[in-house]
N, C-alpha and C positions, 0 to 999 in steps of 0.2 A: 365839958366839950366833945362833941361825937369826933371819932375818927375820920381824916378827911382823906381820901383815896389818893394815890400815888403811883407813878411809874418811876422807876429808877434804873439806870445803866451806864454802861461807859461807853463810849465814841472814841475811835481812834482820831487822834488830831496831831498831825505834824511828829509822828513818833511817840507820842506819849497817849496812854488811856484817859480821857477827861470825864469824871463822873458828873452826872446830871441827875436832877429830880424833876419830873412834871405833876401839877396839880390843876385841877379843874379842866374846864372846856371853854372854847369860846376863841376870841381874837388870841394871838401870842403875844406874851409879853415876857421878854427874859430880863430877871435880876440877876445882877452880878454884885457879889459882896465886896466888902474892902479887905487888904491883906491882913493876913493873921486872925483870920476869923472863918467862919463855915457858912454855907449857903442856907439849910433851915433854921440853923440856930439864928441867924440875923434878921431871917424874913418870915418868922413864925407868925407874928401879928398880922404881917402884909396877907400871908399866905390864908389866914382864917378870914380876913376882910375881902379879899378880891378872889379867890377860887371858883364863886359862883359866876362871875362875870368875865374872865380871862382865863386862858392855858398859862400857866405861870410855870416858866422854865427857869429854874436854878442852877447855875452852871456853878461847881465847887472848885474853886482854883488850889 
């Protein structure tokens, strides 16, 4: 599988630094994982299938 380009950073949110990753381009789609897991590991297949159609924003809680 070819590597999918991404951008990652921390955003300030009510006194904490919230980590996020962005994949793809297009209309934004926010993906929020369940408790006890992490963004990319939960949505790896989703990112592979949708990064050409959407700008996927994965928020890591």
